[in-house]
C-alpha positions as CSV (number, residue, x, y, z in Angstrom):
1,M,151.8,134.6,112.4
2,D,155.0,134.2,110.5
3,P,157.2,137.3,109.9
4,P,157.1,138.8,106.4
5,P,159.3,136.8,103.9
6,L,162.1,139.3,103.6
7,I,162.4,139.9,107.3
8,A,162.8,136.1,107.7
9,M,165.2,136.2,104.8
10,E,167.4,138.8,106.5
11,R,167.5,136.8,109.7
12,M,168.6,133.8,107.7
13,L,171.3,135.8,106.1
14,H,172.8,136.8,109.4
15,Q,172.7,133.2,110.6
16,L,174.4,132.0,107.4
17,V,177.1,134.6,107.5
18,S,177.9,133.6,111.1
19,L,178.2,129.9,110.2
20,G,180.5,130.3,107.2
21,T,180.7,126.7,105.9
22,E,180.8,126.0,102.1
23,M,177.3,124.6,102.1
24,D,176.1,127.7,103.9
25,A,177.9,129.9,101.4
26,F,175.8,128.3,98.6
27,L,172.6,128.9,100.6
28,L,173.8,132.4,101.2
29,D,174.2,133.1,97.5
30,Q,170.7,131.7,96.8
31,T,169.1,133.8,99.6
32,M,171.0,136.9,98.5
33,E,169.7,136.5,95.0
34,R,166.1,136.3,96.3
35,M,166.6,139.3,98.4
36,Y,168.1,141.3,95.5
37,G,165.3,140.2,93.3
38,F,162.8,141.8,95.7
39,L,164.9,144.9,96.0
40,R,165.1,145.3,92.3
41,S,161.3,145.0,92.0
42,C,161.0,148.1,94.3
43,L,163.5,150.2,92.2
44,P,162.5,152.3,89.2
45,D,162.7,150.8,85.8
46,S,165.8,151.7,83.8
47,P,165.3,154.7,81.5
48,V,167.0,152.8,78.6
49,Y,166.1,149.7,76.6
50,A,169.0,147.2,76.8
51,D,168.0,145.1,73.8
52,A,167.9,147.8,71.2
53,F,169.9,147.2,68.1
54,L,172.1,150.1,67.0
55,S,173.0,150.2,63.3
56,A,173.2,152.7,60.4
57,D,173.6,152.7,56.6
58,F,174.5,156.3,55.6
59,S,175.1,157.6,52.1
60,S,175.2,161.3,52.9
61,P,178.6,163.1,52.9
62,G,180.5,162.1,56.0
63,G,178.4,159.0,56.4
64,G,179.4,155.4,56.8
65,G,179.2,154.6,53.1
66,G,176.4,153.0,51.0
67,S,175.5,153.0,47.3
68,A,174.8,156.1,45.3
69,G,171.1,155.3,45.2
70,A,170.7,154.8,49.0
71,E,168.3,157.1,50.8
72,E,169.6,160.4,52.4
73,D,170.6,160.2,56.0
74,R,167.8,162.3,57.4
75,I,168.6,161.5,61.0
76,S,172.0,163.1,60.9
77,A,170.5,166.2,59.5
78,L,168.4,166.8,62.7
79,P,169.5,169.6,65.0
80,D,172.1,168.9,67.7
81,E,169.6,169.3,70.5
82,I,167.4,166.4,69.1
83,L,170.4,164.2,68.4
84,R,171.7,164.7,72.0
85,D,168.3,163.7,73.3
86,V,168.5,160.5,71.2
87,I,171.9,159.7,72.6
88,S,170.8,160.3,76.1
89,R,168.2,157.6,75.8
90,L,170.8,155.0,74.9
91,P,172.9,152.8,77.2
92,A,176.3,154.4,77.8
93,K,178.1,151.9,75.5
94,D,175.8,152.5,72.6
95,A,175.9,156.3,73.3
96,A,179.7,156.2,72.9
97,R,179.4,154.1,69.7
98,T,177.4,156.8,68.0
99,A,180.7,158.6,67.6
100,A,181.6,156.0,64.9
101,L,178.5,156.6,62.8
102,S,179.8,159.8,61.1
103,S,181.8,163.0,61.7
104,R,178.4,164.6,62.3
105,W,177.8,162.4,65.4
106,R,181.4,162.3,66.7
107,P,181.3,165.2,69.2
108,L,177.7,164.8,70.3
109,W,177.9,162.0,72.8
110,R,180.4,163.9,74.9
111,S,177.9,166.8,75.3
112,A,174.8,164.7,75.7
113,P,173.3,163.9,79.2
114,L,174.4,160.3,79.6
115,V,172.6,157.3,81.0
116,L,174.9,154.9,82.8
117,V,173.7,151.4,83.8
118,D,176.5,149.2,85.1
119,T,174.8,145.9,84.4
120,L,174.9,146.8,80.7
121,L,178.7,147.3,80.8
122,V,179.8,143.8,81.7
123,P,180.5,141.5,78.7
124,D,177.6,139.3,77.9
125,D,179.3,136.7,75.7
126,G,178.1,133.2,76.3
127,S,181.7,132.0,75.8
128,L,182.8,134.0,78.8
129,S,182.5,132.6,82.3
130,L,183.1,135.4,84.8
131,T,183.0,134.8,88.5
132,R,180.9,137.2,90.6
133,E,184.2,138.9,91.8
134,D,185.4,139.3,88.2
135,E,182.0,140.7,87.1
136,S,182.0,143.2,89.9
137,A,185.5,144.3,89.2
138,A,184.8,144.7,85.5
139,A,181.7,146.8,86.3
140,V,183.5,149.0,88.8
141,A,186.4,149.6,86.3
142,A,184.0,150.5,83.5
143,V,182.0,152.9,85.7
144,S,185.1,154.6,86.9
145,C,186.3,155.1,83.3
146,I,183.0,156.6,82.1
147,L,182.6,158.9,85.1
148,E,186.2,160.1,84.7
149,T,186.1,160.7,80.9
150,H,182.5,161.9,80.2
151,P,182.2,165.6,81.1
152,G,178.5,165.2,82.1
153,P,175.8,165.9,82.9
154,F,174.5,162.4,83.8
155,R,170.8,162.1,83.3
156,S,170.6,158.7,85.1
157,V,173.1,156.4,86.8
158,D,172.1,152.9,87.9
159,L,174.8,151.1,89.9
160,A,173.8,147.6,91.1
161,N,176.6,145.3,90.0
162,G,179.5,146.2,92.2
163,A,180.6,144.7,95.5
164,M,181.7,148.0,96.9
165,D,183.3,146.8,100.1
166,A,186.3,145.9,97.9
167,H,186.2,149.3,96.2
168,R,185.9,151.9,98.9
169,A,188.4,154.3,97.2
170,E,186.4,154.2,94.0
171,L,183.2,154.7,96.0
172,A,184.4,158.0,97.4
173,R,185.7,159.2,94.0
174,W,182.3,158.3,92.3
175,F,180.3,160.5,94.6
176,Y,182.7,163.4,93.9
177,L,182.3,162.9,90.2
178,L,178.6,162.5,90.3
179,A,178.3,165.7,92.3
180,V,180.4,167.9,90.0
181,K,178.8,166.3,86.9
182,S,175.3,167.0,88.0
183,V,173.6,163.6,88.3
184,E,169.8,163.8,88.2
185,E,168.8,160.2,89.0
186,L,170.8,157.8,91.0
187,V,170.1,154.1,91.9
188,F,172.9,152.6,94.0
189,V,172.8,149.1,95.3
190,N,175.7,147.5,97.2
191,R,176.1,143.7,96.6
192,P,176.6,141.1,97.8
193,L,177.9,141.7,101.3
194,P,178.2,143.2,103.9
195,L,174.6,144.3,104.5
196,D,175.8,147.4,106.4
197,L,178.6,148.9,104.3
198,P,178.9,152.6,105.4
199,L,177.6,155.0,102.7
200,P,179.9,158.0,102.4
201,P,178.6,161.2,103.8
202,A,179.4,162.7,100.4
203,I,176.0,161.4,99.4
204,F,174.8,164.8,100.6
205,S,177.0,166.5,98.0
206,L,174.6,165.5,95.2
207,A,172.8,168.8,95.2
208,S,171.4,168.2,91.6
209,V,169.8,164.8,92.3
210,R,166.0,164.6,91.8
211,R,165.5,160.8,92.2
212,L,167.6,158.8,94.6
213,H,167.3,155.0,95.4
214,L,169.7,153.4,97.8
215,A,169.8,149.7,98.8
216,V,172.0,147.6,101.2
217,W,173.9,150.3,102.9
218,R,174.4,151.8,106.4
219,F,173.2,155.4,106.2
220,P,175.7,158.1,107.3
221,N,175.4,159.5,110.8
222,T,173.7,162.8,110.1
223,A,174.9,164.2,113.5
224,D,178.3,164.6,111.9
225,L,177.2,166.4,108.8
226,P,177.7,170.1,108.2
227,R,174.7,172.4,108.8
228,G,174.2,173.0,105.1
229,A,173.8,169.3,104.1
230,A,170.6,168.9,102.2
231,F,168.9,167.5,99.1
232,P,167.5,170.8,97.7
233,H,166.0,169.2,94.5
234,L,165.2,165.7,95.6
235,R,161.6,164.6,94.7
236,E,161.8,160.8,95.1
237,L,163.7,158.8,97.7
238,G,163.8,155.0,98.0
239,L,165.6,153.3,100.9
240,G,165.9,149.5,100.7
241,C,167.5,147.2,103.2
242,V,169.2,150.3,104.7
243,V,170.5,150.5,108.3
244,M,169.2,153.9,109.4
245,E,168.6,155.5,112.7
246,D,165.3,157.3,113.3
247,R,167.0,160.7,113.7
248,D,168.7,160.3,110.3
249,L,165.3,159.7,108.6
250,D,164.0,162.8,110.4
251,F,167.0,164.7,109.2
252,V,166.5,163.7,105.5
253,L,162.9,164.7,105.6
254,A,163.8,168.1,107.1
255,R,166.5,168.7,104.6
256,S,164.5,167.7,101.5
257,P,162.2,170.7,100.9
258,V,160.6,169.4,97.7
259,L,160.4,165.7,98.4
260,E,157.2,164.2,97.1
261,T,157.7,160.4,97.3
262,L,159.3,158.3,100.1
263,V,159.6,154.6,99.7
264,F,161.1,152.6,102.7
265,H,161.3,148.9,102.1
266,S,163.0,145.8,103.7
267,S,164.6,147.8,106.5
268,Q,167.3,146.0,108.5
269,K,166.0,147.5,111.8
270,Q,162.8,148.6,113.4
271,V,161.4,151.7,111.9
272,N,159.8,154.7,113.6
273,L,158.6,157.3,111.1
274,R,157.5,160.8,112.0
275,I,156.0,162.5,108.9
276,V,156.6,166.2,109.1
277,S,156.8,167.6,105.6
278,S,155.2,170.4,103.6
279,S,155.9,168.6,100.3
280,L,155.4,164.8,100.7
281,W,152.7,163.4,98.5
282,C,153.2,159.6,98.9
283,V,154.8,157.5,101.7
284,Q,155.3,153.7,101.3
285,L,156.6,151.3,103.9
286,C,157.0,147.8,102.5
287,M,158.3,144.6,104.3
288,C,159.5,146.5,107.3
289,I,159.2,145.9,111.0
290,V,157.5,149.1,111.9
291,Q,157.0,150.2,115.5
292,E,155.3,153.5,114.7
293,V,154.1,155.7,111.9
294,S,153.0,159.1,112.9
295,V,151.5,161.6,110.5
296,V,152.3,164.8,112.4
297,D,152.1,167.6,109.9
298,A,151.7,166.7,106.2
299,P,149.4,169.2,104.4
300,R,150.1,167.7,100.9
301,L,150.1,164.0,101.9
302,E,147.6,162.0,99.8
303,R,148.8,158.4,100.1
304,L,150.0,156.3,103.0
305,F,150.8,152.7,102.2
306,M,152.0,150.0,104.5
307,W,152.5,146.5,103.1
308,E,153.7,143.6,105.2
309,T,154.8,145.8,108.0
310,T,153.6,144.0,111.1
311,G,156.6,141.7,111.5
312,D,156.2,139.7,114.7
313,R,152.9,141.3,115.6
314,V,154.8,144.1,117.3
315,G,151.6,146.2,117.6
316,T,152.5,148.8,115.1
317,R,151.1,152.2,116.2
318,V,149.6,154.3,113.4
319,K,148.8,157.9,114.3
320,F,146.9,160.4,112.2
321,G,147.5,164.0,112.9
322,Y,147.3,166.9,110.4
323,A,146.8,165.5,106.9
324,P,143.8,167.3,105.3
325,N,144.4,165.8,101.8
326,L,145.0,162.2,102.8
327,H,143.1,160.2,100.2
328,A,144.3,156.6,100.2
329,V,145.4,154.5,103.2
330,G,146.3,150.8,103.5
331,F,146.9,148.1,104.5
332,L,145.8,148.6,108.0
333,V,145.3,145.5,110.1
334,P,142.6,145.7,112.8
335,G,143.6,144.1,116.0
336,V,147.3,144.2,115.1
337,H,147.8,147.8,114.2
338,V,147.0,150.2,117.1
339,L,145.2,153.1,115.4
340,E,145.3,156.6,116.9
341,V,143.5,159.6,115.6
342,G,144.4,162.9,117.2
343,D,144.8,162.1,120.9
344,T,142.4,159.2,120.9
345,V,143.5,155.5,120.7
346,I,140.8,153.6,118.8
347,K,139.4,150.6,120.7
348,V,136.4,148.3,120.3
349,G,133.3,150.4,120.6
350,T,135.0,153.8,120.1
351,K,132.4,156.2,118.8
352,A,132.8,158.4,115.8
353,T,133.4,162.1,116.7
354,P,135.1,165.0,114.9
355,K,138.2,164.2,116.9
356,T,138.3,160.5,116.0
357,V,137.8,160.5,112.2
358,V,139.9,161.1,109.1
359,P,137.2,162.4,106.7
360,S,139.5,163.0,103.7
361,V,140.2,159.3,103.0
362,K,138.3,157.9,100.0
363,I,140.2,154.6,99.4
364,L,140.9,152.2,102.3
365,A,142.5,148.8,102.4
366,L,142.4,146.5,105.4
367,K,143.7,143.0,106.2
368,V,141.3,141.2,108.5
369,H,141.7,137.9,110.5
370,F,138.0,136.9,110.4
371,G,138.7,133.8,112.4
372,V,140.4,135.6,115.2
373,R,137.5,137.0,117.2
374,N,139.2,139.8,119.1
375,E,140.9,141.1,116.0
376,A,137.8,141.0,113.7
377,K,135.9,142.9,116.4
378,M,138.1,145.9,115.7
379,L,137.0,146.2,112.1
380,P,133.9,148.3,112.9
381,S,136.0,150.7,114.9
382,F,138.5,151.1,112.1
383,L,135.7,151.8,109.6
384,R,134.2,154.5,111.9
385,C,137.5,156.4,111.6
386,F,137.1,156.7,107.9
387,P,133.5,157.8,107.3
388,S,133.9,159.0,103.7
389,V,135.5,155.9,102.2
390,E,134.1,155.1,98.7
391,A,136.4,152.2,97.7
392,L,137.1,149.5,100.3
393,H,139.5,146.7,99.8
394,I,139.4,143.9,102.4
395,Q,141.9,141.0,102.3
396,S,140.9,138.0,104.4
397,E,144.0,136.7,106.2
398,K,144.7,133.1,107.1
399,D,144.2,132.3,110.7
400,D,146.9,130.0,112.1
401,Q,145.2,129.9,115.5
402,P,141.5,130.7,115.1
403,T,139.6,131.7,118.2
404,G,136.0,131.9,117.0
405,T,133.8,133.6,114.4
406,L,131.5,136.6,114.5
407,S,127.9,136.1,113.6
408,H,125.7,138.1,111.2
409,K,124.0,139.6,114.3
410,F,127.3,141.1,115.5
411,W,127.9,142.9,112.2
412,Q,124.3,144.2,112.2
413,E,124.7,145.6,115.7
414,A,128.3,146.8,115.7
415,C,129.2,147.7,112.1
416,R,126.5,150.2,111.0
417,T,129.1,152.8,110.2
418,E,128.6,156.0,108.1
419,C,131.0,154.8,105.3
420,V,129.2,151.4,105.0
421,Q,125.7,152.9,105.0
422,S,126.2,156.0,102.9
423,H,129.4,156.3,101.0
424,I,131.0,153.0,99.9
425,R,130.5,152.6,96.2
426,E,132.8,149.7,95.6
427,I,134.1,146.8,97.7
428,V,136.7,144.2,96.7
429,F,136.9,141.3,99.0
430,H,140.2,139.4,98.4
431,E,141.1,135.9,99.4
432,Y,137.6,134.7,100.3
433,G,138.1,131.3,102.1
434,G,134.5,130.2,102.8
435,K,134.5,131.1,106.5
436,R,131.1,131.7,108.1
437,S,132.2,135.1,109.4
438,E,133.3,136.2,105.9
439,L,129.9,135.3,104.5
440,A,128.2,137.0,107.4
441,F,130.1,140.2,106.8
442,L,129.4,140.2,103.0
443,K,125.7,139.7,103.7
444,F,125.7,142.6,106.1
445,V,127.4,144.9,103.6
446,L,124.8,144.0,100.9
447,E,122.0,144.6,103.3
448,N,123.2,148.0,104.5
449,A,125.4,149.7,101.8
450,E,122.9,152.0,100.1
451,A,125.5,153.6,97.7
452,L,127.1,150.3,96.7
453,Q,127.6,149.9,92.9
454,H,130.1,147.1,92.7
455,M,131.1,144.2,94.9
456,T,133.8,141.9,93.7
457,I,134.6,138.7,95.7
458,V,137.9,136.9,94.9
459,L,138.1,133.3,95.9
460,A,141.4,132.2,97.5
461,N,143.2,130.0,95.0
462,G,143.5,126.4,96.1
463,T,141.1,126.7,99.0
464,F,138.2,125.0,97.2
465,S,138.1,121.8,95.2
466,S,136.3,123.6,92.5
467,G,136.3,127.4,92.2
468,V,133.5,127.3,89.7
469,V,131.3,125.3,92.1
470,E,132.1,127.5,95.0
471,A,131.5,130.7,93.0
472,A,128.0,129.4,92.0
473,K,127.3,128.4,95.6
474,L,128.3,131.8,96.9
475,M,126.3,133.6,94.3
476,K,123.3,131.6,95.3
477,D,123.8,132.3,99.1
478,L,124.0,136.0,98.4
479,S,121.1,136.0,96.0
480,Y,118.7,135.7,98.9
481,V,120.0,138.9,100.5
482,K,117.7,141.9,100.4
483,R,120.1,144.5,99.0
484,A,120.1,148.1,100.2
485,S,121.3,149.1,96.7
486,E,119.3,147.5,93.9
487,S,121.9,148.7,91.3
488,C,124.8,146.8,92.9
489,N,126.7,144.5,90.5
490,L,128.0,141.4,92.2
491,V,130.9,139.4,90.7
492,V,132.7,136.3,92.1
493,L,136.1,135.4,90.6
494,E,138.9,133.0,91.4
495,S,142.4,134.4,92.1
496,S,145.2,133.2,89.9
497,N,147.7,133.8,92.8
498,F,148.6,130.2,93.9
499,E,150.5,131.4,97.0
500,G,147.7,133.7,98.2
501,G,148.0,137.1,99.7
502,S,149.0,140.3,98.0
503,F,151.9,141.7,96.0
504,W,153.0,145.3,96.0
505,C,154.0,147.6,93.1
506,C,155.9,150.6,94.3
507,Q,155.9,152.2,90.9
508,A,152.1,152.0,90.7
509,A,151.7,153.3,94.2
510,S,153.8,156.4,93.4
511,D,152.2,157.0,90.0
512,F,150.0,160.1,89.9
513,S,147.9,158.6,87.1
514,V,147.0,155.4,89.0
515,T,143.8,156.2,90.9
516,D,143.6,153.1,93.1
517,P,147.0,151.3,93.6
518,F,145.4,148.4,95.5
519,Y,144.2,147.0,92.2
520,Y,147.9,146.3,91.4
521,C,148.4,144.2,94.6
522,Y,146.9,141.0,93.1
523,T,147.4,138.9,90.0
524,V,145.0,139.2,87.1
525,Y,141.9,137.2,87.9
C-alpha cells in the first residue's frame, strides 16, 4: 500500500532539497504549496473576515461630515466596551483605520484586543509583483511594527506568511512581545524552508495562550527548559509538520493542565503518543507515521481519531487503558493496526471478556481490506472489542494485492458479535466496490442486526460503468435477504468523490456540537 500523500510529499521535499537544480526548485515550490494547503486545512479559521468593506458617513458632531439631513451616527454613540468589541473583530489594518472615523473612535483601537493576521498585511494590488522573499519581508516588518506599537492584549495572532529562517532576531522578539501583551490565540507557520527551523524555547513564556497551532518547526528540547515551564491556560494545541521527540510531547501534556484538544498532523518523524491527561477530551492524529498510541490514563477522553496513520504498514499499535468516557474511535484498520485492550493483544478468534472490551464506545469507524483475507478476518475480533457500538462506519479499501475473499458462511460463523446483533442502529458502508466479500458482509449484517434502523451504502465513484444500474442491482440483491430488523431503511448512493477514500475535517472532529465527525469525511453524495 502506498504511504499517505503527505508522507510521500515530505520524502519528495527532502529529495528535491538535496538535488538543488533550477528545475527541482520549481517542483519544490509546487510541492511546498500543496503541503501548506493541507496544513492550512488543519488550522482553525481566521476570526476575522478579510473581505469586509469599512466605510462611514457620519453627520454627528466630531463625525466625518455629511449633510445636515443625514441620519445620526448611532454606532459611535455606543458604549466603549461594545465599540472595542467591534474593533477586535476587524483585521489589524482596518482596526487601525477606525481611528480616522472620528475623534470618538480615535483612542479605542489602541485599547481594543487586536486580531493580527499577517497575510492581510501584505499589499494586494494587482499592479504589484512581489517576489516570495519581498512578500515575506513585508509581512515580517508589518508584524514587528504592530507588535511593538499596540499595547495589547492580542485576541488572536495568525502568522503564516514569513520565512522565519531569515528573521531569527525578530522571531525571538515576537515571542517576548506576545507574552507581555497576553496573546490568547496563536497560529504560527514557518515557510517555506527549512522544515526543521528551531522554535525558540520562549514559546513556553506564553502563559496566557489558550489556543496554539504550530506548523513546520523543530520543537524545543524540553530537557533544557526550567522546571516551571508550562501552558497553564492552554485548551487547544495543534502541531503540524513538527519535528518533535516523544519525550517533548509527554512534557507538553504533563504541563498543560486544562488541555482539551490535541491535533497532531503530518509529523516529520514517527510518533509514539502516551495519553496521560486528566483534561483531554479529543485527540487527533492525521497523516502521521504512528508507531504506537497508548491511552494510559484519560478519564475525560471522549474522542480518539486516527486518519491516514498507517504509513508503510508499520503495524501501528493501538492500546486502550483507562478511558471510561471514550465515545468515538476511528479509523482503525483491522489486520494493519495491532489492537491491545488492557494487557491483551487482540488476535483472530479472541473472545470478548470484561478485560478485552471498551464498552463506552458508541461510534466506531474502520477501514477494511475485504480482498486481503488475513486482514478481513480480523474484523470480527475488532468488533468484539466494542460491544456497545451504535453507529458503525466501514470504508472498504482498495486491494493492490488481493489474496482471497471471505464467504457469507465465514461472517455467519465468526462475526456474530454483541454490537452487530444487539446494538448497531446505523451502518454506513463507504466505497462499495462490488466485491463478493463486501456483499456477503452486508447480507450478514442485515440478517443479524436486530436493532438496525438505517443502512447507507455508498458506491465508489468510477468503479461502475453506471452507478444507477449498480445501485438498482445491489438493492435487488439485498431485497432477498431476510432482515433481522423489519424497520431498517436501506439506501444506496454514489459518492461524488472522484479520487475515492476519505477526507478529514479537524475542525468538525473537535467541535462539541458535532455528534458524529465521520460524516464529514466524505463529499456530499
